[in-house]
C-alpha beads as a LAMMPS data file, in Angstrom:
LAMMPS data file: protein, C-alpha beads

249 atoms
248 bonds

1 atom types
1 bond types

-500.0 500.0 xlo xhi
-500.0 500.0 ylo yhi
-500.0 500.0 zlo zhi

Masses

1 110.0

Atoms # bond

1 1 1 0.036 0.073 -0.049
2 1 1 1.711 3.369 -1.161
3 1 1 2.726 5.637 1.576
4 1 1 0.091 8.612 1.331
5 1 1 -3.069 5.981 0.599
6 1 1 -1.723 4.584 4.354
7 1 1 -1.654 7.866 5.930
8 1 1 -5.551 8.469 4.098
9 1 1 -6.459 5.270 5.726
10 1 1 -5.115 5.992 9.240
11 1 1 -6.807 9.445 8.966
12 1 1 -10.233 7.600 7.979
13 1 1 -9.813 5.104 10.829
14 1 1 -9.105 8.289 13.466
15 1 1 -12.421 10.021 12.402
16 1 1 -12.194 13.995 11.988
17 1 1 -13.543 16.603 14.481
18 1 1 -16.761 18.449 14.152
19 1 1 -14.995 21.268 12.863
20 1 1 -13.150 19.307 10.093
21 1 1 -16.317 17.344 9.317
22 1 1 -18.179 20.669 8.440
23 1 1 -15.232 21.383 5.975
24 1 1 -15.294 17.733 4.690
25 1 1 -18.694 17.956 4.143
26 1 1 -18.651 20.891 2.043
27 1 1 -15.717 19.656 -0.262
28 1 1 -18.026 16.212 -0.624
29 1 1 -20.896 18.733 -1.566
30 1 1 -18.973 20.437 -4.165
31 1 1 -17.844 17.356 -5.828
32 1 1 -21.504 15.973 -6.132
33 1 1 -22.288 19.433 -7.541
34 1 1 -19.724 19.624 -10.285
35 1 1 -20.490 15.986 -11.066
36 1 1 -24.522 16.371 -11.266
37 1 1 -23.845 19.346 -13.273
38 1 1 -21.916 17.421 -15.926
39 1 1 -23.463 14.302 -15.905
40 1 1 -26.911 14.789 -14.561
41 1 1 -28.605 13.849 -11.385
42 1 1 -29.080 10.172 -11.542
43 1 1 -26.278 8.419 -10.091
44 1 1 -27.209 4.964 -11.763
45 1 1 -26.719 6.813 -14.942
46 1 1 -23.556 9.067 -14.010
47 1 1 -20.510 7.418 -12.662
48 1 1 -18.654 10.247 -11.302
49 1 1 -21.673 11.223 -9.344
50 1 1 -22.028 7.948 -8.337
51 1 1 -18.590 7.661 -6.826
52 1 1 -19.194 11.089 -5.313
53 1 1 -22.392 9.929 -3.598
54 1 1 -20.601 6.634 -2.322
55 1 1 -17.655 8.821 -1.036
56 1 1 -20.465 10.925 0.925
57 1 1 -21.954 8.266 2.678
58 1 1 -18.205 6.650 3.391
59 1 1 -18.039 9.774 5.449
60 1 1 -21.333 9.847 7.070
61 1 1 -22.743 12.667 5.109
62 1 1 -26.335 12.890 5.984
63 1 1 -28.662 12.034 3.299
64 1 1 -30.433 15.091 3.325
65 1 1 -26.989 17.170 2.383
66 1 1 -26.634 14.703 -0.840
67 1 1 -30.101 15.427 -1.950
68 1 1 -29.689 18.915 -1.255
69 1 1 -26.374 19.240 -3.325
70 1 1 -27.913 17.198 -6.388
71 1 1 -30.768 19.530 -6.294
72 1 1 -28.259 22.472 -6.084
73 1 1 -26.715 21.002 -9.380
74 1 1 -29.924 20.018 -11.558
75 1 1 -31.941 23.020 -10.582
76 1 1 -29.533 25.325 -12.325
77 1 1 -28.526 27.299 -8.879
78 1 1 -25.166 27.390 -6.511
79 1 1 -22.025 25.709 -7.895
80 1 1 -22.464 26.725 -11.453
81 1 1 -19.160 29.005 -10.778
82 1 1 -17.212 26.045 -9.845
83 1 1 -14.183 25.153 -11.660
84 1 1 -11.860 21.945 -11.552
85 1 1 -8.301 22.884 -11.322
86 1 1 -5.077 20.697 -10.901
87 1 1 -1.635 22.181 -9.538
88 1 1 1.684 20.215 -9.746
89 1 1 4.645 20.589 -7.491
90 1 1 7.472 19.299 -5.351
91 1 1 7.760 18.915 -1.615
92 1 1 10.835 18.374 0.262
93 1 1 13.280 16.240 -1.063
94 1 1 11.789 16.246 -4.508
95 1 1 8.715 14.405 -3.540
96 1 1 6.300 14.658 -6.755
97 1 1 3.028 16.124 -5.505
98 1 1 -0.604 16.658 -7.307
99 1 1 -3.624 18.918 -5.867
100 1 1 -6.703 18.753 -7.494
101 1 1 -9.682 21.533 -6.726
102 1 1 -12.769 23.094 -6.965
103 1 1 -12.839 26.934 -7.009
104 1 1 -14.560 30.240 -7.640
105 1 1 -11.726 31.961 -7.466
106 1 1 -8.505 30.843 -9.126
107 1 1 -6.256 33.633 -8.215
108 1 1 -7.355 32.933 -4.179
109 1 1 -6.603 29.110 -4.754
110 1 1 -3.248 29.101 -6.289
111 1 1 -2.011 31.827 -3.865
112 1 1 -3.082 29.572 -1.141
113 1 1 -1.881 26.375 -2.818
114 1 1 1.565 28.353 -3.514
115 1 1 1.759 29.487 0.103
116 1 1 1.477 25.668 1.705
117 1 1 3.850 24.402 -0.871
118 1 1 6.263 27.247 0.395
119 1 1 5.749 26.701 3.953
120 1 1 6.402 23.164 3.693
121 1 1 9.827 23.512 2.253
122 1 1 8.503 22.798 -1.354
123 1 1 7.550 24.626 -4.370
124 1 1 4.622 25.006 -6.878
125 1 1 5.778 23.875 -10.545
126 1 1 4.701 24.025 -14.035
127 1 1 1.622 22.080 -15.163
128 1 1 3.077 18.646 -16.542
129 1 1 6.210 18.888 -13.990
130 1 1 4.971 16.108 -12.227
131 1 1 2.073 14.437 -13.652
132 1 1 4.252 11.765 -15.951
133 1 1 5.050 10.382 -12.565
134 1 1 1.435 9.282 -11.724
135 1 1 -1.163 7.260 -13.361
136 1 1 -4.532 7.418 -13.263
137 1 1 -6.191 4.271 -11.721
138 1 1 -9.291 3.028 -9.932
139 1 1 -8.385 2.078 -6.429
140 1 1 -10.891 0.012 -4.165
141 1 1 -9.873 -0.821 -0.534
142 1 1 -11.150 -3.761 1.517
143 1 1 -11.343 -4.456 4.834
144 1 1 -9.358 -7.841 5.424
145 1 1 -9.498 -8.123 9.247
146 1 1 -11.966 -10.666 9.183
147 1 1 -11.075 -12.405 5.810
148 1 1 -8.271 -14.120 3.856
149 1 1 -6.386 -11.427 1.596
150 1 1 -5.902 -14.111 -0.795
151 1 1 -9.848 -15.055 -1.309
152 1 1 -10.470 -11.150 -1.529
153 1 1 -7.732 -10.829 -4.521
154 1 1 -9.117 -13.800 -6.372
155 1 1 -12.536 -12.108 -6.409
156 1 1 -10.981 -9.078 -7.366
157 1 1 -8.932 -10.365 -10.333
158 1 1 -11.689 -12.441 -11.534
159 1 1 -13.613 -9.073 -11.961
160 1 1 -10.676 -7.591 -13.751
161 1 1 -8.351 -5.971 -11.105
162 1 1 -4.746 -5.327 -12.308
163 1 1 -2.913 -5.206 -9.123
164 1 1 -3.083 -5.338 -5.405
165 1 1 -1.118 -4.803 -2.228
166 1 1 -2.263 -6.053 1.363
167 1 1 -0.967 -4.497 4.293
168 1 1 -2.356 -3.655 8.026
169 1 1 -5.562 -5.686 7.788
170 1 1 -6.811 -4.288 4.246
171 1 1 -6.432 -5.009 0.331
172 1 1 -5.861 -2.345 -1.946
173 1 1 -7.216 -3.415 -5.291
174 1 1 -6.008 -1.375 -8.326
175 1 1 -8.192 -1.564 -11.700
176 1 1 -8.207 0.153 -14.696
177 1 1 -10.432 3.201 -14.332
178 1 1 -13.288 1.999 -16.473
179 1 1 -13.291 -1.364 -14.075
180 1 1 -13.479 0.783 -11.015
181 1 1 -17.509 -0.053 -10.641
182 1 1 -17.313 -3.507 -11.646
183 1 1 -14.546 -4.395 -9.338
184 1 1 -16.235 -2.568 -6.445
185 1 1 -19.826 -4.423 -7.167
186 1 1 -17.835 -8.098 -7.552
187 1 1 -16.394 -7.558 -4.295
188 1 1 -19.202 -6.582 -2.301
189 1 1 -21.131 -9.267 -4.273
190 1 1 -18.605 -11.560 -2.784
191 1 1 -19.511 -10.508 0.860
192 1 1 -16.471 -8.139 1.660
193 1 1 -16.675 -4.781 3.183
194 1 1 -15.494 -2.110 0.870
195 1 1 -14.505 0.896 2.558
196 1 1 -13.602 3.140 -0.142
197 1 1 -13.482 3.181 -4.024
198 1 1 -12.308 5.691 -5.804
199 1 1 -10.311 7.363 -8.769
200 1 1 -7.052 8.257 -7.771
201 1 1 -3.764 9.182 -9.321
202 1 1 -0.987 6.513 -8.588
203 1 1 2.542 6.939 -8.395
204 1 1 4.531 5.104 -10.878
205 1 1 7.496 4.902 -8.456
206 1 1 7.356 5.583 -5.084
207 1 1 9.711 7.575 -3.156
208 1 1 10.967 6.216 0.451
209 1 1 11.342 8.834 2.841
210 1 1 12.692 8.598 6.384
211 1 1 12.961 10.790 9.624
212 1 1 12.333 14.399 9.568
213 1 1 11.831 14.766 6.150
214 1 1 9.148 12.225 6.161
215 1 1 7.547 14.019 8.905
216 1 1 7.800 17.628 6.854
217 1 1 6.296 15.954 3.999
218 1 1 3.228 14.989 5.817
219 1 1 2.943 18.018 7.403
220 1 1 2.811 20.034 4.418
221 1 1 0.118 17.270 2.663
222 1 1 -1.717 17.857 5.615
223 1 1 -1.643 21.314 5.211
224 1 1 -2.823 21.061 1.527
225 1 1 -5.839 19.071 2.268
226 1 1 -7.020 21.413 4.628
227 1 1 -7.469 24.210 2.120
228 1 1 -11.162 24.732 1.254
229 1 1 -10.668 24.654 -2.391
230 1 1 -8.451 21.438 -2.668
231 1 1 -10.476 18.335 -3.167
232 1 1 -7.819 15.744 -3.399
233 1 1 -3.801 15.563 -2.769
234 1 1 -1.433 12.787 -4.208
235 1 1 2.030 12.220 -3.862
236 1 1 4.287 9.705 -4.800
237 1 1 5.754 9.659 -0.902
238 1 1 6.452 6.197 1.197
239 1 1 6.505 6.579 4.896
240 1 1 7.966 4.548 7.691
241 1 1 5.196 3.025 9.358
242 1 1 6.814 4.580 12.755
243 1 1 6.705 7.916 11.561
244 1 1 2.953 7.512 10.479
245 1 1 2.003 6.106 13.995
246 1 1 3.694 9.101 15.562
247 1 1 2.147 11.804 13.293
248 1 1 -1.385 10.324 13.447
249 1 1 -1.113 9.847 17.246

Bonds

1 1 1 2
2 1 2 3
3 1 3 4
4 1 4 5
5 1 5 6
6 1 6 7
7 1 7 8
8 1 8 9
9 1 9 10
10 1 10 11
11 1 11 12
12 1 12 13
13 1 13 14
14 1 14 15
15 1 15 16
16 1 16 17
17 1 17 18
18 1 18 19
19 1 19 20
20 1 20 21
21 1 21 22
22 1 22 23
23 1 23 24
24 1 24 25
25 1 25 26
26 1 26 27
27 1 27 28
28 1 28 29
29 1 29 30
30 1 30 31
31 1 31 32
32 1 32 33
33 1 33 34
34 1 34 35
35 1 35 36
36 1 36 37
37 1 37 38
38 1 38 39
39 1 39 40
40 1 40 41
41 1 41 42
42 1 42 43
43 1 43 44
44 1 44 45
45 1 45 46
46 1 46 47
47 1 47 48
48 1 48 49
49 1 49 50
50 1 50 51
51 1 51 52
52 1 52 53
53 1 53 54
54 1 54 55
55 1 55 56
56 1 56 57
57 1 57 58
58 1 58 59
59 1 59 60
60 1 60 61
61 1 61 62
62 1 62 63
63 1 63 64
64 1 64 65
65 1 65 66
66 1 66 67
67 1 67 68
68 1 68 69
69 1 69 70
70 1 70 71
71 1 71 72
72 1 72 73
73 1 73 74
74 1 74 75
75 1 75 76
76 1 76 77
77 1 77 78
78 1 78 79
79 1 79 80
80 1 80 81
81 1 81 82
82 1 82 83
83 1 83 84
84 1 84 85
85 1 85 86
86 1 86 87
87 1 87 88
88 1 88 89
89 1 89 90
90 1 90 91
91 1 91 92
92 1 92 93
93 1 93 94
94 1 94 95
95 1 95 96
96 1 96 97
97 1 97 98
98 1 98 99
99 1 99 100
100 1 100 101
101 1 101 102
102 1 102 103
103 1 103 104
104 1 104 105
105 1 105 106
106 1 106 107
107 1 107 108
108 1 108 109
109 1 109 110
110 1 110 111
111 1 111 112
112 1 112 113
113 1 113 114
114 1 114 115
115 1 115 116
116 1 116 117
117 1 117 118
118 1 118 119
119 1 119 120
120 1 120 121
121 1 121 122
122 1 122 123
123 1 123 124
124 1 124 125
125 1 125 126
126 1 126 127
127 1 127 128
128 1 128 129
129 1 129 130
130 1 130 131
131 1 131 132
132 1 132 133
133 1 133 134
134 1 134 135
135 1 135 136
136 1 136 137
137 1 137 138
138 1 138 139
139 1 139 140
140 1 140 141
141 1 141 142
142 1 142 143
143 1 143 144
144 1 144 145
145 1 145 146
146 1 146 147
147 1 147 148
148 1 148 149
149 1 149 150
150 1 150 151
151 1 151 152
152 1 152 153
153 1 153 154
154 1 154 155
155 1 155 156
156 1 156 157
157 1 157 158
158 1 158 159
159 1 159 160
160 1 160 161
161 1 161 162
162 1 162 163
163 1 163 164
164 1 164 165
165 1 165 166
166 1 166 167
167 1 167 168
168 1 168 169
169 1 169 170
170 1 170 171
171 1 171 172
172 1 172 173
173 1 173 174
174 1 174 175
175 1 175 176
176 1 176 177
177 1 177 178
178 1 178 179
179 1 179 180
180 1 180 181
181 1 181 182
182 1 182 183
183 1 183 184
184 1 184 185
185 1 185 186
186 1 186 187
187 1 187 188
188 1 188 189
189 1 189 190
190 1 190 191
191 1 191 192
192 1 192 193
193 1 193 194
194 1 194 195
195 1 195 196
196 1 196 197
197 1 197 198
198 1 198 199
199 1 199 200
200 1 200 201
201 1 201 202
202 1 202 203
203 1 203 204
204 1 204 205
205 1 205 206
206 1 206 207
207 1 207 208
208 1 208 209
209 1 209 210
210 1 210 211
211 1 211 212
212 1 212 213
213 1 213 214
214 1 214 215
215 1 215 216
216 1 216 217
217 1 217 218
218 1 218 219
219 1 219 220
220 1 220 221
221 1 221 222
222 1 222 223
223 1 223 224
224 1 224 225
225 1 225 226
226 1 226 227
227 1 227 228
228 1 228 229
229 1 229 230
230 1 230 231
231 1 231 232
232 1 232 233
233 1 233 234
234 1 234 235
235 1 235 236
236 1 236 237
237 1 237 238
238 1 238 239
239 1 239 240
240 1 240 241
241 1 241 242
242 1 242 243
243 1 243 244
244 1 244 245
245 1 245 246
246 1 246 247
247 1 247 248
248 1 248 249
C-alpha cells in the first residue's frame, strides 16, 4: 500500500472533529454538485456522481445534504461557478505532489496552494512537471481483518482487477478506471466490506522517505488537504510505519 494511501486510511480510521467534518462535507457537496452538473442527477447513469455519493456516504454525510447538493446542481442554482483545477509541484526532498481542487476564484486558490508549498519547504511547479510520474487508476480498499486476503484478491482479479497490495488488515485493489465499478460491485457481492472506492492518481515509482523529511512532507500534505478549495492531494511519498504512527497519534 502506498505511503500516502496508508496515511489517508489512518486518518479515516481516526475520524475527524466537528470542525473538520463540516469542511469535509463542504468539499463532498462541491464534488457532488460538479458531477451532477456535468452528467445529470441520476447516480445510476452518472458514474462520477455515483462515486461522489459513495464517498459522501462513507464519510457519514447526511442523506439530506447529498440530496440538497444534487438538487442545487440540477436546479441550475449554486455551484455553477465552480471550476476544476489541478496544480503540480515538489515537496521536501523532491517528492512529487499533485493537487486537485474546485474553486470559484482561481487567484485565491493558487495563492493559498503556493503558500502551502512554500511553508512546507517545497515549490509549486508548472503544469506537467510531475504528472508524468502518476497514472490514473481505480482504487478499491477492502477490510481484510476478518477474511483471507487471498480470497479477496481472487474475487477482484476475476472481476478484472490489475494489481493489489495487502497491508495492515486491508487489501488495496488497483483497476483500470473503466473497471472500478465492476470490481467494487464484485467484491461487495462476494461478501466483503469495501471501505472506499475512488479514481486516484497513483505514483508509478514511490519515493521512500525517512525521519524528519518524512514528517515534513506529511505536514505539508496535511496543510494542503485542509485548504477549502482542495479536493484531493496525491504524492509519490512512501512513509515508514513509525513516522506515520507518531504523526497520527
